[in-house]
Structure formats: structure tokens, C-alpha cells
N, C-alpha and C positions, 0 to 999 in steps of 0.2 A: 458197601465195600470200601475199605480204606485204601488210599493210594500208597503204593510201595515207594521205597526210597529211590529206586531206579526211575519210576514215573515222575517223582518230584524233581530229580536231577534233570531229566529230559525236558520237563516243563520250564525249569530255570534256563536251560540251554536255549530253548526256543525263544524265550522272552529276550535273552541277551542278543541272539542273532537277529531277531526282527526289530530290535530297538536301535541297533548300531547303524551308522551311516556307512555304506560300502565304499571302499576306496575308489571304485569306478565312478561314483557320484561326486567325488571331490577333485579328482585330477582334471586338469584342463587339456583340451585339444588332443583327445585320444584317437588312435587310428580308426577310420570309419570308411566302410565300403562306398558310402554315398559321396565321398569327396570327388570333385570334378577337376581334372587337369586340362590345361590347354594343349595346343599342338606341339609345344616345346617341352611337355612334361612338367610344367610348372603349375602351381595352384591358380585356378581361374578366379580372379577377383571380379567382383561385381560392385564397383564403387559408383553409386549414382551421383549425377550432378545436382548440386544444390540450387534451388530457385529462390531468389531473394524475396523476402516477405516484409510487410510493414513492421516497423520498429527495429529492423536490423541496422547495425552500424556498418557503414562503408568508409574505408580509409582512403582519403584523397591526398596525394603527394605531388607537388609541382616543383620542377627543377628548371632553372633558367641559365642562360649563358652569362659569362662575366659582364658586369656593368648594366645588366638589365634588371629592372625592378618592377614586379607586378603588384602595385600598391593594393589593389582591390582583392588580391589573393594572398596577402602577406601572411594570413593565418595558416596557409597551406604550404608555405615555403620556410626554409630555415637558412638564411644567408650566413655563410662563414666568411671570416676575414681572409681575403685573398683566395683566388681560385673559384671554381664553380660552386654554386649553392649546394649545400648538402641536403639530402632528402630528409625533410622533417615530416610534415603531414599532419592531418587532422581527421578525426572521424566525424561523419555526419550521419544523422538518423534518417532512415526511410520513413517518411511521414505516412499518416493513415491513408492518404490518397495515393500512396505508392510512389511518390516523387521524393527526390532529394533537391535541395536548392543551393546553388552556388552563386557567390557575388558576380555580378555583371552577366554571367551565363544564364542564370534563371533556373527554372524547374526542369528536371530531367526525370522521366518516368522509368523506374527500375524494377518495380514489383513484378514478380513472375519471370524475370530474366535470369539466365545463368550468369556467372561472373564474367565469362568471355563476352556475352551479349551486353552486359552492363558496361564493361570496359569500352566496347565499341561505341555504345550510345554516348558515354561521357566524352570520349575522345572526339567524336564527330561534332558535338556542340562546342567543345573547347577550341578545336582548330578552325571553327568558323570565325573566331575572334582573334586568336593568337597564331603567330607564325610557327610552324613546326621547327624551323631552324633556330628560333629564339627561345622557345620553351616547350616542355613536354609534360604530360600529366600521367600519373600512375594511379590505377584504381584496384583496390584489393579489399578483402574482408580482414579485419584485425586478427581473426582466429576463430576458434570454435568454443562456444560456451555450452555447458551441459550440466545436468543435475543428476545426482545419484541419491537414492533414498532406499532405506531398508538395511539389509545385513552387510553393511560396509560403513566406511566413514562418510555418512550422509552429508551432502552439502552441494553448493554451486561451484563449478570448476570452470577454468578457462585455460586454453592452450593456444599459443601463437603458432599454430600450424594447421594444415588442412587435411592431412592424411593421418588420422588418429583413430585407433580401433578400440574395441571393447576391452581387450586384455590390457592395453596401455591405460585405459580409463580405470580399471580395477587396481592396477599397480599404483596409480596416482592417488587412489582412495585408500591405500594401505591394505589392499587385498580384501577378499570377502571373508566373512566369518565362517567357521567350520560348519555351522548349521544353515548356511545360505543354500537355497534351492538353485543349484547351477544348471539344472535341467530345464528350468522354466524362467529364464530372465525376460522380463517384460520391457519393451521399449515403446515409448510414446513419441511420435515424430509429427511435428506440425508441417503442413504443406500449404500452398496457396488455396488448395481445394478443401482443406480440413485436416483433422488429426488422424493419423494412422496408428494402429496398435499391432505390434508383432511380438511373438514369443520365440526365443532362440535357446538352443542347448549348447552351452560353451564347453561341455565335456567332450563334444564330438568335433573332429577337425573339419568336417564339412561345413561348420558354421562360418568358416572363412570364405565360402562361396556365397554367403548371404549378403544382400545389400545392407542389412542391418548390422553386420560386423563392423562397418565403418560408421563412425559418428558424424552427425551433421549438426549445425548450430541449433540450439534450443531442444535437443534431445533430452528426454527424461528416462532414466534407467531405474526400473523398480526391481529390487531384489527381495523376494519374500523368503521367510524361513521355512525350513522343513518341519514336519510334524514332531520330530524329536524335541524341538525347542518347546513346543506347546505341551508335550507330555512331561518335560522337565527331566528326561533321562539323559545319560551320558552319550557322548558321540562315538565312544569306542568301548570295547568289551570291558576293560578295567573300570572305566567310569560308570558303566551301566551296572556292573556287579556291585560296585560300591554303593550306588544309589539304591539298588534293590535291597541289599542287606541292611543298609541304613534304615530303609523304610520298615523292614521286618523287625529290626531291633526296636524301633520306635513303637511299633504296635505291641510288641511283647512287653516293653516297659510300661505302656499305658495300661495294658491288661493287668499286670501284677500290682500297679499302683492302686487301681480301683478294687482289686481283689482283697488287698490288705486294709482297705478302709474299714 
């Protein structure tokens, strides 16, 4: 029994509809019943504290009063002509044993500590030697470094801020490609205990409740393609129809080529 014209049209329609990427799978942060609000009716954020790891860079900045020079810490200060020293600073690496080492102060163990705990540990050792009225020390991380790979501008990125989220990361990478699987964004996160793996859906606004919505240093973001890229079909009805009819025309052309040999 030969298929009728209506059946062929329906078949083509089904192929087109199943091959295209729905708008709901492309739009970011769509309304979601799972979104949690706090007592003030605002989005409940769950931004976890970062714990320092080996090979992290910690920025140390020392400031002193006029006329006071800390020769042994000169690399961490930036003296301006006249007035109080301006804040210069220098980054030091957390060594494999979890320590940083500062001139005269010596080793300070920071691995596993939050930034507040690290700041307290460094200040405690610093003020055992230097008078608080003469000099003070600031301790911070230079920013967040992260990696994006897959359906975006892949590469290593760095931002000089600490509250940076996935949407901002994608904007920094020039947005995701149309065939990016936004429903299954993978995030690899290193911790002192090991590497964590999470999958988030950035088409749903409830992703903002996730601790993985906020980036941490050394995060790796993996953006895999949807099946449409593997199939090589268009991402919208027009492109899909063009691809299908182009394929049919190619088959017909090959058929008549060999028929006329």
C-alpha cells in the first residue's frame, strides 16, 4: 500500500517538529514552581563559602603610617610620595602543604579555611610582630578563575569579584550556542575533600536557589550539545525544512545520475 500525499505531509511535519529545538529549551530563567523565596519574598540564595585549597593565590596587602617602612615586607606595600602608603599588594600561592609563607612572619596554614578564617589567621600572626597602630594587613583572594568548555567560547576566565554567577559567566563567554543543552549544564567543583559534580538546568528560575548557580574558584563548566547538532538538522523549522529538502534533492540527483549512466 503506497503512502498518500497527506501521510507524507504528516510525516514531514512530524520530522520537522521533533527535529527543532523548542523555545522553552533555549530561554533562560523561566518561571518555575520550584523556586524558593525567603521570608521577605525575595529569591533565597544559597551561596556557599569557599574553602581555600592548595595552589590557590591569596592577595596580601600591607599599609603603614607615614614615615614607617617595613623593609622585609616591601613587596607587599606600595609607598606613595607624601601621605599614607597606598595599597599595593602581592599574591602568594598556597603551597602543597597548605601553607603560605611571608617574610619574617613565616608559614601560616590556610588550606581548608574560609576567607574570614584565613584573614584572622594571617592577622593574628602579623600583629604578633607589628603594632596595629603602625601597620595593618589585608587578606583577600584576587578573584574567581573558572573554565568553560563546550557550546560557548571555551577558555579559561578570570573575574576580580567574588559574587559571580552562571548567567554572568555565559555572558562573559559570548552566550551559549543555539544547540547548547541548557537543561543539563555540568559543573565540576574541587573541594578539599575531592571533586564534586553537579548538573543544573538554567532554563528554570529555581536554578538560582542552587549553590552551583554561584561560581567558585577553579570551577569547570561543561556545556554539551543537544542531539540536533549530532543529527546535523536545523535548529528551527525553516532550517530543518531546508535541510530535509536539500537531502531529498541530493538523493534524487544521485538517482538520476546513475540512471542515466
